C-alpha positions in Angstrom: 162.8 115.7 53.5 161.8 117.0 56.2 164.4 119.9 58.0 164.2 119.9 62.1 165.7 123.3 63.3 166.3 123.1 66.8 166.8 126.4 68.4 169.7 127.8 70.9 168.7 129.1 74.3 166.4 132.5 74.6 166.5 132.4 70.7 163.5 133.4 68.8 162.5 132.2 65.4 164.0 135.5 64.0 167.0 133.7 64.8 166.2 132.4 60.9 164.9 134.1 59.5 167.7 134.8 57.0 167.6 131.3 56.4 165.7 129.4 54.0 166.3 126.3 55.1 164.0 127.5 57.8 160.8 128.3 55.3 158.6 126.5 54.0 156.4 123.5 55.2 159.2 121.1 55.1 161.2 122.9 57.9 160.2 122.6 61.6 161.9 125.1 64.2 162.1 123.2 67.9 162.6 125.5 70.3 164.7 125.3 73.3 161.7 125.4 75.4 160.0 122.4 73.4 163.6 120.8 72.9 162.9 119.9 76.6 160.2 118.7 76.7 161.1 115.6 74.1 159.3 117.6 71.3 161.9 117.4 68.8 162.2 113.7 69.5 158.5 113.3 68.7 159.2 115.5 65.2 162.2 113.4 64.2 159.9 110.1 64.9 157.0 111.8 62.7 159.2 112.7 60.0 161.1 109.4 59.9 164.5 110.7 58.5 165.5 114.5 58.6 168.4 116.9 58.0 168.7 117.9 61.5 170.2 121.8 62.4 171.1 122.7 65.9 172.7 125.9 66.6 174.3 126.5 70.5 171.9 124.4 72.8 170.0 123.0 69.8 173.6 121.6 68.4 173.6 119.9 72.3 170.0 118.9 71.3 171.1 118.0 67.8 174.1 116.0 69.2 171.4 113.3 71.3 169.2 112.9 68.4 172.0 111.1 66.4 172.8 109.3 69.1 169.6 108.1 70.2 168.4 107.9 66.7 171.0 107.6 63.8 169.2 105.2 61.8 167.0 109.0 61.4 169.5 111.2 60.4 169.9 112.2 56.9 172.9 115.0 57.7 173.6 116.6 60.5 174.8 120.7 60.6 176.0 121.3 63.9 176.4 125.1 64.5 178.6 126.3 67.8 177.4 123.2 68.6 179.0 121.5 71.8 178.9 118.4 74.0 179.3 120.1 77.4 179.1 123.5 77.7 180.4 124.3 80.9 184.7 123.9 82.3 185.6 120.1 83.4 189.1 119.2 83.9 191.5 119.4 80.6 187.6 120.5 79.2 187.7 124.2 77.7 183.8 125.6 78.5 181.9 128.6 80.4 182.5 129.6 83.9 179.9 129.6 86.3 180.4 133.4 86.7 180.4 134.2 83.0 177.2 131.6 82.3 175.2 134.2 85.6 176.5 137.2 83.1 175.3 135.5 80.3 171.9 135.3 81.7 171.9 138.9 83.0 173.3 140.7 80.0 169.9 138.9 78.1 167.9 140.6 80.7 169.3 143.6 80.6 169.3 144.1 76.7 167.3 141.0 74.9 170.5 139.9 73.5 170.7 142.8 71.4 174.3 144.7 72.0 175.7 141.9 74.2 175.4 139.4 72.0 177.2 142.0 69.1 174.0 141.7 66.9 175.4 143.6 63.5 173.0 146.7 62.4 170.9 145.6 59.8 170.4 142.2 60.9 167.3 140.3 62.9 167.9 140.0 66.3 167.9 135.9 67.1 167.3 136.4 71.2 164.1 137.2 73.4 163.3 137.8 76.2 161.7 134.9 78.4 160.6 134.5 81.4 163.2 134.4 84.5 161.7 129.9 85.0 162.0 129.5 81.3 165.5 130.7 81.1 166.9 129.5 84.4 165.0 126.1 82.9 167.0 126.1 79.9 170.1 127.2 81.7 169.9 124.3 84.3 169.8 121.7 80.9 173.6 123.8 79.9 174.5 123.0 83.0 173.9 119.7 83.6 174.0 118.4 80.1 177.5 116.8 79.3 177.2 114.3 76.2 180.7 113.6 75.6 181.0 109.7 76.8 177.7 109.2 74.8 179.1 110.8 71.3 182.6 108.6 72.1 180.4 105.5 72.2 178.7 106.8 69.0 181.8 106.7 67.4 182.8 103.3 68.1 179.6 102.1 67.5 180.3 102.9 64.0 176.6 103.7 63.8 177.1 107.4 62.8 177.3 106.8 58.7 175.4 110.0 57.9 177.1 113.3 56.4 178.2 115.7 59.4 179.2 120.0 59.1 180.1 121.9 61.6 180.5 125.6 61.7 181.8 127.0 64.4 183.4 130.9 65.0 186.6 131.6 65.6 185.4 134.3 68.2 182.8 132.8 70.1 182.9 133.7 73.6 180.0 131.3 74.3 180.9 127.7 72.9 184.7 127.3 72.4 186.3 126.8 69.6 187.6 123.8 70.8 184.5 122.2 70.9 184.7 121.7 67.1 188.0 119.7 67.5 186.5 117.3 70.1 183.0 117.0 67.4 185.5 116.4 64.4 187.3 113.5 66.5 183.6 112.3 67.0 182.9 112.8 63.0 185.9 112.0 61.6 184.0 112.6 58.2 182.6 115.3 59.4 183.7 118.9 57.2 184.8 121.5 59.5 184.4 125.7 58.5 185.7 127.8 61.2 184.4 131.2 60.9 186.6 134.4 60.8 185.2 137.8 61.9 181.5 136.5 63.6 180.2 135.7 67.3 178.0 133.2 68.1 175.2 134.0 66.5 175.9 132.3 63.3 172.4 132.0 61.6 172.2 135.6 61.1 176.3 136.0 60.0 176.2 133.2 57.1 172.9 131.9 56.6 173.7 131.3 53.0 176.4 128.7 54.1 173.7 127.4 56.3 171.5 127.0 53.7 174.3 125.5 51.0 175.2 122.7 54.0 171.4 121.8 54.1 171.1 121.5 50.2 174.0 119.2 49.8 172.1 116.6 52.2 169.0 116.2 50.4 
């Protein structure tokens, strides 16, 4: 069974270095730029059916795949995923000021330090061109999947199993997002991770691997 892994904004493949589910011929890591070019949809079409794993921005794209092609989803693993990144009325999200600080911090530190990468863990972030980073940030600013996900729930087409991982200390994707997603997928297994921030693929790789394996 194919495993499609949708990476986060400004993340490199090193983000999945500790995850066995990202290795081997049946695994495909789709970068954040590829996601915006429709590569995830093409990979899913070619696979026919797949386990889809999405982290951060990739979690948003994983939700979009589930909305567009629910019959092709074997299982869905959502890691610090959100239906909407930015603040809105009655929605806990990121402020524009915080988003700009995120971009500046990434450029200054190459992701290390600013994102709190623990010693001995691979740095999951990369320095990219200003144009590419800005393109990803525009996606994060503009994407709002809430109504589409509510429609998916009402349709009864979300018949695939779902596992949700969310850090209790995440300052990028707020913990409240997991509550919304658990309402969209009421049979989902939700795990709130203590003592970790946003970079969950390098913090809990064994638990992510176990979730993927359970869907095979």
